[in-house]
C-alpha positions in Angstrom: 101.4 175.4 119.0 104.5 173.1 118.2 104.8 169.8 117.0 107.5 166.7 117.1 109.1 165.9 113.7 110.2 162.5 113.8 112.6 160.6 111.2 112.8 157.3 113.1 109.0 155.6 112.7 110.5 153.2 115.5 109.7 155.9 118.3 106.6 157.5 117.0 104.7 155.1 119.3 106.9 156.1 122.2 107.0 159.8 121.7 102.9 159.7 121.2 102.7 157.6 124.7 105.0 160.2 126.5 103.0 163.2 125.3 99.7 161.6 126.1 101.0 160.8 129.3 102.2 164.7 129.9 98.8 165.8 128.5 100.8 167.3 125.5 99.0 165.8 122.7 96.8 167.4 120.6 94.2 164.9 120.0 92.2 167.2 117.9 94.8 166.8 114.9 95.7 163.3 113.3 99.7 162.5 113.3 100.8 163.1 109.7 103.7 162.6 107.6 105.5 165.5 105.8 106.8 165.6 102.2 110.0 164.1 103.4 108.1 161.4 105.0 109.0 162.2 108.3 106.3 161.7 111.1 104.7 165.0 112.6 103.1 164.8 116.0 100.8 167.8 117.2 101.2 169.1 120.9 99.3 171.5 122.9 102.8 173.0 124.0 104.2 176.3 122.8 107.0 176.3 125.1 110.0 174.6 123.1 112.4 174.6 126.3 109.9 172.7 127.8 109.0 170.3 125.0 112.5 169.6 124.1 113.5 168.9 128.0 110.6 166.5 128.2 111.7 164.4 125.0 115.3 164.3 126.1 114.7 163.4 129.5 111.7 160.8 128.7 113.0 159.1 125.8 116.8 160.0 125.6 116.2 159.4 121.8 119.1 161.8 121.0 119.7 165.7 121.1 117.2 168.4 119.6 118.8 170.2 116.6 117.5 173.1 114.3 120.3 172.4 111.7 121.8 169.1 110.7 125.3 168.7 109.6 127.8 166.3 108.5 124.8 164.2 107.0 124.0 163.3 110.5 120.3 163.7 111.5 119.0 163.8 115.1 116.0 161.6 116.0 113.6 164.5 116.2 113.0 168.4 116.0 110.7 170.6 117.3 108.9 172.8 114.9 105.8 175.2 114.8 102.8 173.2 113.6 101.2 175.2 110.7 97.9 172.9 110.8 97.2 174.1 114.4 94.3 176.9 114.8 96.8 178.6 117.2 100.4 179.8 116.5 102.6 181.1 119.6 105.3 183.5 119.4 108.0 182.1 122.4 108.8 185.2 124.2 111.6 185.6 126.9 109.2 185.2 129.6 107.6 182.4 131.4 104.3 183.4 132.8 101.5 180.6 132.1 100.4 182.0 129.3 103.6 181.7 127.5 103.9 178.1 128.7 100.5 177.7 127.0 98.4 174.3 128.0 101.9 172.7 129.4 101.2 170.0 132.0 100.2 171.1 135.5 103.5 170.5 137.2 105.4 172.4 134.3 103.1 175.4 135.1 103.4 175.0 138.7 107.2 174.8 138.7 107.0 178.0 136.6 104.8 179.7 138.8 106.6 179.0 141.9 109.6 180.0 140.3 108.2 183.6 139.2 106.9 184.2 143.0 110.2 183.7 144.6 112.2 185.2 141.5 113.9 182.0 141.2 116.9 182.1 138.5 115.8 185.8 137.8 118.8 186.8 136.1 120.0 183.5 134.7 120.3 182.9 130.9 119.6 179.4 131.5 116.6 180.0 133.5 114.3 178.3 130.8 115.9 175.1 130.9 116.4 174.6 134.1 113.0 175.1 134.7 112.2 172.8 132.4 114.5 170.2 133.7 113.1 170.6 137.3 109.6 170.2 136.1 110.4 166.8 134.3 112.2 165.6 137.4 109.1 165.8 139.1 106.8 164.6 136.5 109.0 161.4 136.0 107.9 160.2 139.1 111.2 159.2 140.1 110.9 159.0 143.8 109.3 156.6 146.4 107.1 158.1 149.3 107.7 156.9 153.1 105.5 159.3 154.9 106.4 162.1 156.1 109.4 161.8 153.0 109.4 161.9 149.7 113.0 160.3 148.5 114.1 161.0 145.1 115.7 158.0 143.2 120.0 158.4 143.2 121.1 160.2 140.5 118.1 162.9 139.9 120.6 165.8 140.7 117.8 167.7 142.1 120.7 169.4 144.2 122.5 170.8 141.1 120.2 173.5 141.3 120.7 174.7 144.9 116.9 175.1 144.8 116.1 177.2 148.2 113.6 176.2 151.0 110.9 178.8 149.9 110.7 176.5 146.6 110.3 173.0 148.3 107.9 174.8 150.7 105.5 175.9 147.8 106.1 172.4 146.6 104.7 170.8 149.6 101.8 173.1 150.0 100.7 171.5 146.6 101.9 167.9 147.3 98.5 166.9 146.0 99.6 168.2 142.5 103.2 167.3 142.3 103.3 163.9 144.2 99.6 162.5 143.7 99.3 161.7 147.4 97.1 163.1 150.3 99.8 162.0 152.9 101.3 164.6 155.2 104.9 165.4 153.6 107.2 167.5 155.3 110.4 166.3 154.3 112.2 165.9 150.6 115.6 164.3 149.9 117.6 162.2 147.2 118.9 159.0 147.7 122.7 157.7 147.1 124.5 154.6 146.8 125.8 153.1 150.2 129.6 152.1 150.3 130.3 148.7 150.2 133.0 149.0 152.6 130.2 150.4 155.5 129.6 147.6 157.7 126.8 149.6 159.3 125.1 150.4 155.8 124.7 154.0 156.3 123.1 156.1 154.0 126.2 158.8 154.6 125.6 160.4 151.0 122.1 160.9 151.2 121.3 164.4 150.0 118.7 166.3 152.2 116.8 168.7 150.3 114.2 170.0 152.5 113.3 169.8 156.1 115.4 169.0 159.4 116.6 165.3 159.1 118.7 165.4 162.5 122.4 166.2 163.4 125.2 165.4 160.7 125.9 161.3 161.2 129.8 162.4 162.0 128.4 164.5 165.1 126.3 161.8 166.8 128.2 159.4 169.3 128.6 155.6 168.6 126.4 155.0 171.3 123.5 157.4 171.0 121.8 158.4 173.8 117.7 158.1 173.7 118.0 162.1 173.2 120.0 161.3 170.0 117.5 158.7 168.4 114.5 161.3 169.3 116.5 164.2 167.3 116.5 162.1 164.2 114.0 162.3 161.5 111.8 159.0 161.4 110.1 158.1 158.3 107.9 154.9 157.3 106.8 152.0 155.2 104.0 149.1 155.1 104.9 146.5 153.1 102.4 143.4 153.1 100.5 145.0 155.8 103.6 145.2 158.0 104.6 148.6 159.4 108.5 149.4 159.1 110.1 152.9 160.5 113.6 154.0 160.0 115.7 157.1 160.4 116.8 157.9 156.7 119.9 160.0 157.7 121.1 157.0 159.5 120.1 153.7 158.6 119.0 152.3 154.9 115.7 151.0 153.4 115.1 148.8 150.6 112.0 148.9 148.7 112.6 146.3 146.5 113.2 143.7 149.2 109.5 143.3 149.4 109.3 140.4 147.0 111.9 138.3 149.6 109.8 139.5 152.4 106.7 137.8 150.8 108.7 134.6 150.2 109.4 134.8 153.9 105.7 135.0 154.7 104.4 132.4 152.0 107.1 129.9 151.0 109.8 129.4 153.7 107.4 127.3 156.2 107.5 124.8 153.2 111.3 124.4 153.5 111.3 124.1 157.4 108.4 124.6 159.8 108.6 128.1 161.6 105.9 128.0 164.0 107.0 127.4 167.3 110.6 127.0 166.5 113.5 129.6 166.6 114.7 131.9 163.8 118.2 133.4 163.7 118.5 136.9 162.0 122.1 137.5 161.6 121.8 141.2 159.8 118.3 142.2 161.2 118.6 146.0 160.4 115.2 147.5 160.9 113.3 144.3 160.8 113.2 144.0 157.0 112.8 140.2 157.3 112.6 139.6 161.2 108.8 140.9 160.8 107.7 138.8 158.1 109.2 135.5 160.0 107.0 137.1 163.2 103.8 136.7 161.2 104.4 133.1 160.7 104.4 132.2 164.8 107.8 131.3 165.7 108.7 130.8 169.4 111.2 133.5 169.2 113.1 135.3 166.9 116.9 136.0 168.0 118.5 139.2 165.9 122.0 140.9 165.5 122.5 144.3 164.3 125.2 146.6 165.0 123.6 150.0 163.7 122.1 151.6 166.8 119.6 153.4 164.9 118.5 150.2 163.0 117.8 148.4 166.1 116.0 151.5 167.2 113.7 151.3 164.4 113.4 147.6 164.6 112.0 148.3 168.3 109.7 150.8 167.0 108.5 148.8 164.3 108.0 145.8 166.3 106.1 147.6 168.9 103.8 149.2 166.2 103.0 145.6 164.8 102.4 144.5 168.2 105.2 142.0 168.7 106.9 141.8 171.9 110.6 143.0 171.9 113.3 143.0 174.2 116.6 144.6 173.8 120.4 143.2 174.9 123.2 145.5 174.7 126.7 143.8 174.4 128.3 142.4 177.3 125.0 142.3 178.9 123.9 138.9 179.8 121.2 136.9 178.0 118.9 134.5 179.8 116.0 133.2 177.9 112.6 134.1 179.2 109.0 132.7 178.3 108.0 136.1 177.2 110.7 136.7 174.9 109.4 136.9 171.1 111.8 139.4 169.1 115.0 139.5 171.1 117.7 141.9 169.3 121.0 142.0 170.3 123.2 145.3 169.7 126.1 143.9 168.7 128.6 142.4 166.2 126.9 138.7 165.2 130.5 137.3 165.6 129.0 136.7 169.0 125.7 134.7 167.7 126.9 131.3 168.2 128.3 131.8 171.8 125.0 133.3 172.9 122.8 130.6 171.5 125.2 127.9 172.9 124.9 129.5 176.4 121.2 129.7 176.3 121.0 126.1 175.4 118.6 126.5 172.3 118.0 123.6 170.1 115.2 124.3 167.7 116.6 126.7 165.3 114.7 126.3 161.8 116.2 129.3 159.7 119.1 131.3 159.9 118.9 134.5 157.7 122.0 136.0 156.5 120.5 139.3 154.6 123.7 141.3 154.0 125.0 142.8 150.9 127.2 142.9 148.9 127.8 139.6 150.8 127.2 137.7 154.2 130.5 135.6 154.2 131.8 136.6 157.4 128.9 134.5 159.0 128.6 131.6 156.9 130.6 129.0 159.1 129.1 130.2 162.2 125.5 130.0 160.5 126.6 126.4 159.8 127.9 125.7 163.3 124.4 127.1 164.7 122.5 125.2 162.2 124.3 121.6 163.1 124.5 122.2 166.6 121.2 123.9 167.5 118.2 122.1 165.4 118.8 118.7 167.6 115.3 119.4 168.6 113.5 119.6 165.5 113.2 116.8 162.7 113.6 118.9 159.9 117.5 120.5 159.4 118.1 124.2 159.8 117.8 126.1 156.3 120.1 129.0 155.7 119.0 131.9 153.6 122.1 133.5 152.0 121.8 136.9 150.0 124.6 138.4 148.0 125.0 140.5 144.9 126.8 138.4 141.9 127.4 138.5 138.3 124.3 137.6 136.1 126.7 135.3 134.4 127.2 132.8 137.4 123.7 132.5 138.9 123.9 128.7 137.3 127.3 128.0 139.5 127.0 130.3 142.4 125.0 127.6 144.6 127.9 125.0 143.6 130.6 127.6 144.8 128.5 128.1 147.9 128.6 124.2 148.8 132.2 124.1 147.9 133.2 127.1 150.1 131.2 125.3 153.0 132.9 122.1 152.3 129.5 120.5 151.4 128.1 121.2 155.1 125.3 122.3 153.3 122.8 121.0 150.4 121.4 123.5 147.7 117.8 123.8 147.9 116.8 126.7 145.4 117.9 130.2 144.3 115.9 133.4 144.1 116.7 136.6 141.8 115.5 139.3 144.0 116.2 142.2 141.7 118.8 143.7 139.6 121.2 145.5 141.5 123.5 147.2 139.1 123.8 146.4 135.2 125.0 142.8 135.1 124.7 142.0 138.6 121.8 140.5 140.6 120.9 140.2 144.4 119.9 136.9 144.8 119.1 134.7 147.8 120.1 131.1 147.8 118.4 128.4 150.1 120.7 125.9 151.7 119.8 123.3 154.0 122.5 122.3 156.7 123.6 118.6 156.4 123.5 117.4 160.2 
């Protein structure tokens, strides 16, 4: 069998943990030190390409090298473990016997590849199969039934894997994804262009399954048939069901912390129960449904992506929240049965709509757009000042933005200054790291009357 030889003692524990997690550590043999003082970690793997691929991908500690030149030494090398009871000769084939006791996903990938003659004449076959195995094993994906969505940058698409490969993966989904839910689609995420106001995942990589027609072929105002032709997936967070069409609208798993804050703490800043909430960028109901759990009188939502509006409507109905759709240029008269009212239009019409409806009990205005929601700041302040007169407490704005990590302490003051001190800073929540050195934050500001 093979062993991993480490010159850097600082990564011994890390390598050991990775091998243990992949069931590749030979626990029958102790970790030792050779005559040069390097650490030798025994494994139960006999395939050098697979072992090397796992270490490179999981540890990122430097490339494997059999030879050292220029006086530079790599962090590790893979050697034949002479203390093992079994020595394996690595042949050009990659049957289960030549893989040795590799982890089950690696074995399964090689078995599928053999069955469908994948990369049959490719001289890099072993390396490609090793890399693919690692991408599945690292579990860099989220499951939104019936979708498996790999994180951006996974680059599974670079291998051009045929449907036959993914069909076999789905047949063995309990092994590959450790879930028993029905999986029918596989995709890889991609960043959303900041310039896209509709927040469409235009670069989503559809790896397997029918995700619906390309967005460029769908009318700006899709019909019910267009909406039904899309592929829909779902998630449950904090006991709240959400659904969306991943080819036409986005979903952010990381917003769960802010959803929890809406559920648990926002009512302490200003009462929610029996009041009106305004969600200026409602999406599929990310925050709308969390407000709904706190028993407001109504929630007024604005959203310009028709697929997001459809997701909000479907999600509301699944959560047993009454929902009403108002399209642009349609009149709006408040009804006693209103609970969630979603306006399919730009939120530049929100102030006028609210004024015409004579609403005066708005307690919270949510501005959940990234990278920023500055176009709606001024109108949101006006909504808070003019339409909260029925309440004892002033309206609270919840402003989301991506900001440099270095300005978290000064950003609230900048917001107050930009809004001519018509708001008073309450608190700042760092929701997640959006990119290196960039935080997604939400600032809470009380509107001055």
